[in-house]
C-alpha positions in Angstrom: 53.2 188.7 63.2 53.1 192.3 62.3 53.4 193.3 65.9 56.4 191.0 66.2 58.1 192.8 63.4 57.4 196.2 64.9 58.8 195.1 68.3 62.0 193.8 66.5 62.5 197.1 64.8 62.0 199.5 67.7 64.0 197.2 70.0 66.9 197.6 67.6 66.5 201.3 67.3 66.4 201.6 71.1 69.6 199.5 71.4 71.3 201.7 68.8 70.5 204.8 70.8 72.0 203.2 73.9 75.1 202.3 71.9 75.8 206.0 71.4 76.8 206.3 75.1 79.8 204.2 74.4 81.0 205.0 70.9 83.9 203.3 69.5 85.1 205.3 66.5 87.5 203.5 64.2 90.3 205.5 62.6 90.2 203.0 59.7 86.7 203.9 58.8 86.4 204.7 55.1 84.1 207.2 53.4 82.9 204.4 51.1 81.6 202.3 54.0 79.5 205.2 55.2 78.2 205.7 51.6 77.2 202.0 51.5 75.1 202.5 54.7 72.5 203.9 52.3 71.9 200.5 50.8 72.4 198.0 53.6 68.6 197.7 53.9 68.0 196.7 50.2 71.3 195.0 49.1 72.8 191.6 49.7 76.4 190.5 50.0 78.3 187.9 47.9 77.3 185.0 50.3 73.6 185.8 50.5 71.1 183.2 49.2 69.7 185.7 46.8 70.4 185.5 43.0 72.1 188.8 42.0 74.6 190.6 39.8 76.7 193.6 40.7 77.9 196.3 38.2 80.5 198.8 39.1 81.0 202.4 37.9 84.0 201.3 35.8 81.9 198.7 34.0 79.2 201.2 33.1 81.8 203.7 31.9 83.1 201.3 29.2 80.0 201.9 27.0 78.4 205.0 28.5 78.3 207.2 25.4 74.7 208.4 25.6 72.5 205.3 25.5 70.0 204.8 28.3 70.8 202.8 31.5 68.7 199.8 30.5 70.7 199.5 27.3 73.9 199.5 29.4 72.6 196.5 31.3 71.6 194.5 28.2 74.3 191.9 28.7 73.3 190.8 32.2 71.7 187.4 32.6 68.0 187.0 31.7 67.8 190.7 30.6 66.1 191.9 27.4 66.1 195.6 26.4 64.4 197.6 23.7 64.2 201.2 22.5 61.2 203.0 21.0 63.5 205.2 18.8 65.5 202.1 17.9 69.0 203.3 19.0 68.9 203.3 22.8 68.3 207.0 23.3 64.9 208.3 24.4 62.3 205.9 25.7 63.8 202.5 26.5 62.6 199.4 28.3 64.0 196.5 30.2 62.6 193.0 31.0 64.1 190.5 33.4 62.9 186.9 33.4 60.1 188.0 31.1 58.8 190.7 33.5 58.6 194.2 32.2 59.8 197.4 33.9 56.6 197.9 35.9 57.5 194.7 37.7 61.2 195.5 38.3 61.5 197.3 41.6 64.0 200.2 41.2 65.4 202.3 44.0 68.0 205.1 43.9 69.8 205.4 47.2 67.1 203.2 48.8 64.3 205.5 47.5 61.7 204.1 45.1 62.0 205.3 41.5 59.0 203.4 40.1 56.1 205.7 39.5 53.6 205.1 42.2 50.5 204.9 39.9 51.9 203.4 36.7 54.6 201.4 38.5 56.9 202.1 35.5 60.4 203.4 35.4 61.1 206.1 32.8 64.9 206.5 32.5 64.3 209.1 29.8 63.4 211.4 32.6 66.9 211.0 34.1 69.1 211.1 31.0 72.8 210.2 31.5 72.1 209.1 35.1 74.6 206.3 34.5 77.3 209.0 34.8 76.3 209.5 38.4 76.1 205.9 39.5 78.7 204.6 41.9 77.5 201.0 41.5 74.3 199.0 41.2 72.9 195.6 42.0 70.3 193.6 40.0 68.5 191.0 42.1 66.6 188.5 40.0 63.4 187.1 41.4 61.8 188.3 44.6 65.1 189.2 46.1 65.4 190.9 49.5 62.9 193.2 51.1 62.9 196.6 49.4 60.9 199.8 49.3 58.2 200.6 46.8 56.1 198.2 44.7 57.1 194.5 45.0 59.7 192.9 42.8 58.0 190.4 40.5 60.8 189.9 38.1 63.8 191.6 39.7 64.9 194.6 41.8 67.5 197.1 40.7 69.1 199.3 43.3 71.5 202.1 42.5 74.0 204.0 44.6 74.7 207.5 43.4 78.2 208.9 43.3 80.3 208.5 46.4 82.4 211.2 48.0 85.7 212.0 46.3 88.6 212.8 48.6 90.5 214.6 45.8 89.2 217.4 43.6 88.6 216.6 39.9 87.1 217.9 36.7 85.7 215.7 33.9 84.5 216.5 30.4 83.0 213.8 28.3 81.7 214.2 24.7 80.5 211.7 22.2 79.1 211.6 18.7 77.5 208.9 16.7 74.9 207.6 14.2 71.6 209.4 13.8 73.3 212.7 14.9 73.6 211.5 18.4 75.5 213.9 20.7 76.3 213.7 24.3 78.0 216.4 26.4 78.8 215.8 30.1 80.6 218.0 32.6 81.4 216.7 36.1 83.4 218.1 39.0 84.2 217.6 42.6 85.9 220.0 45.1 87.3 217.0 47.0 87.2 217.0 50.8 87.6 220.6 52.0 89.0 220.8 55.5 88.8 217.0 55.4 85.0 217.3 55.8 83.1 219.0 53.0 82.6 218.1 49.4 80.6 219.6 46.6 80.2 217.7 43.4 78.0 217.8 40.4 77.2 216.9 36.8 75.5 218.6 33.8 74.5 216.6 30.7 72.9 217.2 27.4 72.0 214.4 24.9 70.4 214.9 21.5 69.6 212.3 18.8 67.5 212.1 15.7 66.8 208.4 16.4 66.8 205.5 14.0 63.0 205.7 13.6 61.7 208.6 11.5 61.4 211.9 13.5 62.0 209.9 16.8 64.2 212.8 18.1 65.3 213.3 21.6 66.4 216.5 23.4 67.5 215.5 26.9 69.0 217.6 29.7 69.9 216.5 33.2 71.8 217.6 36.3 73.2 216.1 39.5 74.4 218.1 42.5 75.7 216.7 45.8 76.8 218.4 49.0 78.4 216.2 51.6 79.7 216.6 55.1 81.8 213.8 56.7 83.1 214.0 60.2 84.4 210.9 62.0 81.5 208.4 61.9 78.9 210.8 60.5 78.0 211.4 56.9 75.4 213.9 55.8 74.4 214.2 52.1 72.1 216.5 50.3 71.3 215.6 46.7 69.4 217.4 43.9 69.1 215.7 40.5 66.7 215.5 37.7 66.1 215.9 34.0 64.0 217.4 31.2 63.1 215.3 28.2 61.4 216.3 24.9 61.0 213.4 22.6 59.1 213.0 19.4 56.6 210.2 19.9 57.5 206.8 18.5 55.4 204.3 20.4 52.9 203.5 17.6 55.0 200.9 16.0 54.4 199.6 12.4 52.6 196.6 10.9 54.2 193.6 9.2 53.9 195.0 5.7 55.5 198.3 6.6 58.2 196.5 8.5 59.2 194.8 5.2 59.1 197.9 3.0 59.9 200.9 5.3 61.1 199.8 8.7 61.9 203.3 10.0 58.4 204.6 9.2 56.8 206.5 12.1 53.0 207.1 11.8 53.0 209.5 14.8 51.7 213.0 14.0 50.4 212.0 10.6 47.4 214.0 9.2 46.0 215.1 5.8 46.0 218.8 5.0 43.3 220.8 3.1 44.9 219.8 -0.2 44.8 216.1 0.6 48.6 215.9 1.2 49.9 213.7 4.0 51.7 215.8 6.6 53.4 215.1 9.9 52.7 217.4 12.9 56.1 218.7 14.0 55.3 218.9 17.7 53.9 215.4 18.3 56.1 215.3 21.4 56.4 214.0 24.9 57.6 216.9 27.2 58.3 216.0 30.8 60.5 217.4 33.7 61.4 215.5 36.9 63.3 216.8 39.9 64.5 214.8 42.9 65.6 216.1 46.3 67.2 213.7 48.7 68.7 214.2 52.2 70.7 211.5 54.0 72.1 211.0 57.5 74.4 208.0 57.8 75.8 207.2 61.2 78.2 204.7 62.6 77.9 204.4 66.4 80.5 201.8 67.0 82.0 198.8 65.3 78.7 197.0 65.3 75.9 199.6 64.8 75.1 201.8 61.9 71.9 203.7 60.8 70.5 205.7 58.0 67.7 208.2 57.8 66.6 209.5 54.4 64.1 212.1 53.1 62.9 212.4 49.5 60.8 214.8 47.5 60.2 214.2 43.8 58.2 216.6 41.5 57.2 215.5 38.1 55.2 217.4 35.5 54.7 217.4 31.8 52.5 216.5 28.9 52.4 214.8 25.5 51.0 216.7 22.6 48.9 215.3 19.8 47.3 216.5 16.5 43.9 214.9 16.1 41.9 214.9 12.9 38.1 215.2 12.9 38.1 215.0 16.7 34.7 215.0 18.5 34.2 218.5 19.8 31.8 217.6 22.6 34.3 215.0 23.9 36.8 217.8 24.2 34.4 220.1 26.0 33.7 222.3 23.0 30.2 223.0 22.0 29.1 222.1 18.4 29.2 225.2 16.2 26.6 226.5 13.8 28.1 227.7 10.5 25.9 228.6 7.5 23.1 226.5 8.9 25.3 223.4 9.3 26.3 222.0 12.7 30.0 221.4 13.1 30.5 218.6 15.5 34.1 217.6 14.7 37.3 219.5 14.1 41.0 219.1 13.7 42.6 220.1 17.0 45.8 219.9 19.1 45.5 218.6 22.6 47.9 218.0 25.5 47.5 215.4 28.2 49.1 216.4 31.4 50.6 214.7 34.5 51.6 216.7 37.6 52.7 214.7 40.6 54.4 214.9 43.9 56.1 212.1 45.8 57.3 212.3 49.4 59.2 209.6 51.2 60.8 208.9 54.6 63.2 206.0 55.1 64.9 204.9 58.3 67.0 201.8 58.9 69.2 200.4 61.7 71.9 197.8 61.1 73.8 195.6 63.5 76.7 193.3 62.6 79.2 191.1 64.5 81.1 187.9 63.6 78.0 185.8 63.6 75.0 188.0 63.2 74.0 190.6 60.6 70.6 192.3 61.2 68.8 195.1 59.4 65.5 196.6 60.4 63.7 199.6 58.9 60.6 201.4 58.0 59.5 203.4 55.0 56.6 205.8 54.4 55.6 207.5 51.2 52.8 209.7 49.9 52.1 210.3 46.2 49.6 212.7 44.8 49.1 212.9 41.0 46.9 215.0 38.8 45.8 213.9 35.3 44.2 216.4 33.0 43.8 217.3 29.3 43.5 220.6 27.5 42.9 221.7 23.9 45.5 224.3 22.8 44.2 224.8 19.3 41.1 223.8 17.2 40.1 224.7 13.7 36.6 225.2 15.0 37.0 226.3 18.6 33.7 228.1 19.2 33.6 229.9 22.5 36.1 227.6 24.2 39.0 229.2 26.1 42.6 228.4 25.5 43.9 225.7 27.8 40.4 224.8 29.0 40.4 221.3 30.6 38.2 218.6 29.0 39.0 216.0 31.7 40.3 215.9 35.2 41.4 213.1 37.4 43.7 212.5 40.3 45.2 209.7 42.4 46.5 209.6 46.0 48.6 206.8 47.3 49.9 206.2 50.9 52.4 203.4 51.5 53.9 202.1 54.8 56.5 199.4 54.9 58.3 197.8 57.9 60.8 195.0 57.7 63.5 193.1 59.6 66.0 190.7 58.1 68.9 188.8 59.5 71.7 186.5 58.5 73.0 184.2 61.2 76.3 182.5 60.7 75.9 179.1 62.4 79.5 178.0 61.7 82.2 178.3 59.0 80.0 176.4 56.6 76.4 177.2 57.3 74.4 180.5 57.5 70.7 181.1 57.7 68.8 184.1 56.2 65.4 185.4 57.3 63.4 188.4 56.2 60.0 189.6 57.3 58.2 192.5 55.6 54.8 194.1 56.1 53.6 196.5 53.4 50.4 198.5 53.7 49.0 200.5 50.7 46.1 202.8 50.5 45.1 204.1 47.0 42.2 206.2 45.9 41.2 208.1 42.8 38.5 210.6 41.7 37.5 212.3 38.5 37.8 210.9 35.0 40.2 209.0 32.9 41.6 210.4 29.6 38.7 208.5 27.9 36.4 210.6 30.2 35.2 207.6 32.0 34.7 207.9 35.8 37.4 206.3 37.9 36.5 206.0 41.6 38.9 203.7 43.4 39.3 203.4 47.2 41.3 200.3 47.9 43.5 199.1 50.8 46.1 196.3 50.5 47.9 194.7 53.5 50.8 192.4 52.5 52.9 190.2 54.6 56.0 189.0 52.7 58.3 186.4 54.4 61.6 185.3 52.9 64.1 182.7 54.1 67.3 181.2 52.8 70.2 178.9 53.6 73.8 179.1 52.4 76.3 176.2 52.7 80.0 176.8 52.0 81.4 173.4 50.9 84.9 174.7 50.8 86.7 177.9 50.0 85.8 177.6 46.4 82.3 176.2 46.3 79.0 177.5 47.8 75.4 176.3 47.6 72.3 178.3 48.5 68.6 178.0 48.5 65.9 180.5 49.2 62.2 181.2 49.3 60.5 184.5 48.9 56.9 185.8 48.9 56.0 189.0 47.0 52.6 190.7 46.6 51.7 193.8 44.8 48.7 196.0 44.1 47.3 196.8 40.6 48.4 199.9 38.9 46.1 202.8 37.8 45.6 201.4 34.3 44.6 198.0 35.8 41.9 199.7 37.8 40.7 201.3 34.6 40.4 197.8 33.1 38.4 196.7 36.1 41.2 194.7 37.8 41.3 195.1 41.6 42.9 191.8 42.7 46.5 191.9 44.0 49.1 189.6 42.5 50.9 187.0 44.6 54.3 185.3 43.9 56.1 182.5 45.7 59.7 182.3 44.4 62.0 179.3 45.0 65.7 179.6 44.2 68.5 177.1 44.3 72.1 178.1 43.4 75.8 177.2 43.2 78.7 179.6 43.3 82.2 178.7 42.3 85.2 180.9 42.8 88.5 179.4 41.8 91.7 180.6 40.2 90.7 182.1 36.9 87.1 181.1 37.1 84.0 182.5 38.7 80.7 180.8 38.2 77.2 181.5 39.4 74.4 179.2 38.4 70.8 178.8 39.7 67.5 177.3 39.1 64.2 179.0 40.0 60.5 178.3 40.2 58.2 181.3 40.4 54.6 180.3 41.3 52.1 183.1 40.5 48.5 183.7 41.6 46.5 186.3 39.7 49.6 187.4 37.8 48.9 190.5 35.6 50.4 189.4 32.3 50.8 191.7 29.3 48.0 191.0 26.8 50.2 192.5 24.0 47.7 195.3 23.4 48.3 199.0 24.0 46.0 201.7 25.4 45.4 205.1 23.8 48.6 206.5 25.3 50.8 203.6 24.3 50.9 201.9 27.7 50.7 198.1 27.7 47.4 196.6 28.8 47.5 193.8 31.4 45.0 191.1 32.3 44.8 188.6 35.2 46.0 185.2 34.1 44.9 183.2 37.1 47.6 180.6 37.9 50.9 180.8 36.1 54.6 179.9 36.6 58.1 180.5 35.5 60.7 177.7 35.7 64.3 178.5 34.7 68.0 177.9 34.8 70.5 180.7 34.7 74.3 180.7 34.4 76.7 183.6 34.7 80.5 183.1 34.5 83.8 184.9 34.2 86.7 182.8 32.8 90.2 184.2 32.7 91.8 182.4 29.7 95.1 184.3 30.1 96.4 187.6 31.5 95.0 189.3 28.5 91.8 187.4 27.7 88.7 187.1 29.7 85.4 185.4 28.7 82.1 186.4 30.4 79.2 184.2 29.2 75.7 183.9 30.6 72.5 182.2 29.5 69.0 181.7 30.8 66.6 179.0 29.7 63.0 179.1 31.1 59.6 177.7 30.7 56.9 180.4 31.3 53.3 179.2 31.2 49.8 180.3 32.0 47.9 177.4 33.4 44.5 176.6 31.9 44.3 179.9 30.1 40.8 181.0 29.0 40.2 183.4 26.2 37.4 184.6 24.0 37.6 183.4 20.4 34.9 183.7 17.7 32.4 184.8 20.3 32.9 181.9 22.6 35.1 181.3 25.7 37.8 178.7 24.9 40.1 176.9 27.4 43.5 176.8 25.7 45.2 174.8 28.4 48.8 175.9 29.2 50.0 178.8 27.1 53.2 180.7 26.9 53.4 183.9 28.9 53.8 187.0 26.7 57.2 188.5 26.2 59.0 185.5 27.8 61.7 183.9 25.6 62.7 180.3 26.2 66.4 181.2 25.7 68.4 184.4 26.5 72.1 184.2 26.1 75.0 186.7 26.2 78.7 186.9 26.2 81.5 189.5 26.6 84.9 188.6 25.1 87.4 191.0 26.6 91.0 191.4 25.4 93.5 193.7 27.2 96.8 193.6 25.3 97.9 196.6 27.3 97.0 197.8 30.8 95.2 200.9 29.4 93.7 199.3 26.3 90.5 197.2 26.4 88.8 195.6 23.4 85.5 193.8 23.8 83.2 191.8 21.5 79.7 191.5 23.0 77.0 189.1 21.8 73.3 188.7 22.7 70.8 186.1 21.6 67.1 186.3 22.4 64.9 183.4 21.4 61.5 183.7 19.8 58.8 185.0 22.0 55.0 185.6 21.8 53.5 189.1 22.4 50.2 187.6 23.6 49.1 184.7 25.8 47.2 182.6 23.3 50.1 181.1 21.3 49.0 182.8 18.1 51.5 182.8 15.3 50.5 186.3 14.5 51.9 187.4 17.9 55.3 185.7 17.5 58.5 187.8 17.5 61.4 186.1 15.8 64.6 185.2 17.6 67.6 187.5 17.0 71.3 187.5 17.5 73.2 190.7 17.6 76.9 191.7 18.3 78.5 194.8 19.4 82.2 195.9 19.4 83.9 198.4 21.8 87.4 199.7 22.3 88.7 201.8 25.2 92.1 203.4 25.4 93.4 205.6 28.2 96.3 208.1 28.0 97.6 209.3 31.3 99.3 212.6 32.3 98.9 214.1 28.8 99.6 217.9 28.8 97.4 219.4 31.6 95.2 216.3 32.1 95.3 213.4 34.5 93.9 211.2 31.8 92.2 211.1 28.4 90.0 208.0 27.6 89.0 207.4 24.1 86.0 205.1 23.4 84.5 203.6 20.3 81.3 201.5 20.2 79.9 199.8 17.1 76.4 198.4 17.8 74.9 195.5 15.7 78.2 195.1 13.8 76.7 192.5 11.4 73.8 194.8 10.4 71.0 192.5 11.5 67.4 193.6 10.9 65.7 192.7 14.1 62.7 193.5 16.3 62.9 193.4 20.1 59.4 194.5 21.0 55.9 194.9 19.7 52.3 194.6 20.4 49.4 192.2 19.7 45.7 192.8 19.6 42.5 191.0 18.8 38.9 192.3 18.1 35.6 190.6 17.3 34.2 191.2 13.9 30.5 190.9 14.2 29.6 193.2 11.3 31.1 191.6 8.2 28.9 188.6 8.2 26.2 189.0 10.9 25.4 187.2 13.2 28.7 185.4 12.9 31.5 186.6 15.2 35.1 186.3 13.9 38.1 187.1 16.1 40.6 189.2 14.1 44.3 189.3 15.2 46.9 191.9 14.4 50.4 192.9 15.5 52.7 195.9 15.5 56.5 196.0 15.7 59.3 198.2 17.0 62.3 197.7 14.7 65.7 198.3 16.2 68.7 200.1 14.6 70.9 198.3 12.1 74.7 198.9 12.3 75.5 202.2 14.1 78.3 203.7 16.0 79.3 206.0 18.9 82.7 207.5 19.6 83.7 209.6 22.6 86.5 211.1 24.6 86.6 211.8 28.4 89.1 214.2 29.8 89.9 214.1 33.5 91.8 217.0 35.2 
């Protein structure tokens, strides 16, 4: 089967080369269509049998006042978002259908953004990237074939800014609660000599955060050089960011949540006088730069292709003050003072990451009235170094500044090949097929941050077929059904926990789309059947990353609805809801020193009900008022249905207003925006952690399982206001 896929791909490439001998340029070709060639391999159209939502640049701009991209997507179906600092700036998270960010495949211009080892997406490393997004598509479930780690909850693909034919300048500033400030400068030269464009963005965001000391100091840039001539588009992109955030991933216990919900234990220590202090530099400091090069080509009215190159360089550390730390653990010899051996010391350490990611992506696309085919290949190499150093110690002995106390690395090679096609049988029926082969090699050496040896040398070969059927009942109604297989390898921290088994998912989707006068409706049911799913246990490791465990057999069964209802010319209603049953089957756990079969249990962080609504009112063409509502039902932070692990349901509401003034003085437009989050001042928690440990010392030989939980409270009522000037 893999040979069959390879033959399909190279056959299509060969035919595309032959097509160049008889080009048929079209004078009506638009710049935007060449931009979209970037994503033909990973996106689907409106008639595809894939469950998806599209978000435009204009929709993002309505609330883009400094909060992270996941927060801007909070009102999409089946989405739950959270923020470590509580106010949407800094480290943020997104879950789709109960799957966390490590299981949401993210691509930027078709290039994977998920970290190769941790599989996470850290939008704090690309602050204000929403200001450089042309549009995005969120596919729920397995979706179509994509690059990078498999989609186990959703895939999110972003297209960066397109080419502007006209020059412009843009200044955007905003201010809000917790001393949140955002400054953005954008520009474009427009098309020079009808061929060249240079554009860019500089951004700076600072915030004190809702949580104590959860400060953020974020900087980012985006530069694009483009050449467009006839049916050729070349783009060179450089973008990245630098973040420095005070750590706030520790959370708080239930008692503190009631008495001091903004308390942050990070950096806490006791000085020589016995006074509690907080280390001022308990920070995460990371820089990430991306360089991308694209060649998009249209050969004739049927054939297009895209070739992409990418290099990403990430480096940084998080810094910690540690009381009474073990010197030998930190590669410092015990010290003799006055006849006493000093084996522990207060110290400050940094844990570093330094990684490089290279990628090559090539796709060919053919389309006529009946057939739409894409084939492509993707190759990437990742190399990451992990190391720790002590930068200060009260008793340092003969140790050198910056001497490493642990070293580890990881190397990952990935090769993917795919071919997918949509065949339009007649005006009513179309068939979709998608074949993907993904081949992963991962190896590590050295030690973990706990100084435990980590020697991994694993190879994974995945074949992921997908198929679907669309039936157009009439011009207003459409039905679709699809099946998709996804498989994915464990991440680095899973290997540290002794997990080597790949996950498998079979996803079945059945949907109905309605598009009538004043009403658009998308509704679907899904069944996601997992084998060896790595579910979040609720616990965190020593760097705040969630720990996962293999659950054996599990499933997610759900119903989703997304609608847009035009009540009048001024009023629009956009409700959505998702109900789901998410279960581990015959889940076994250790309790009180014995293995216990709990039967079917709820999968962690998977609410039964998620609902949202956007009520839009446009009394004037340039004035928009919106009232946004979000309900997230109760959820469990573990997989054993413990009441200790339960997060209460919450219902929050936001209010936004946008007004645009055109041709004022020297400007083309001035847009004024105000956003009030959590207008009813609700105390709520959107995320947390759950842990257990066996107490075998209080009453030996009796073993008692102790349960505990931590919480990440979110901000009460807060506001952001901003102005964007276009010239």
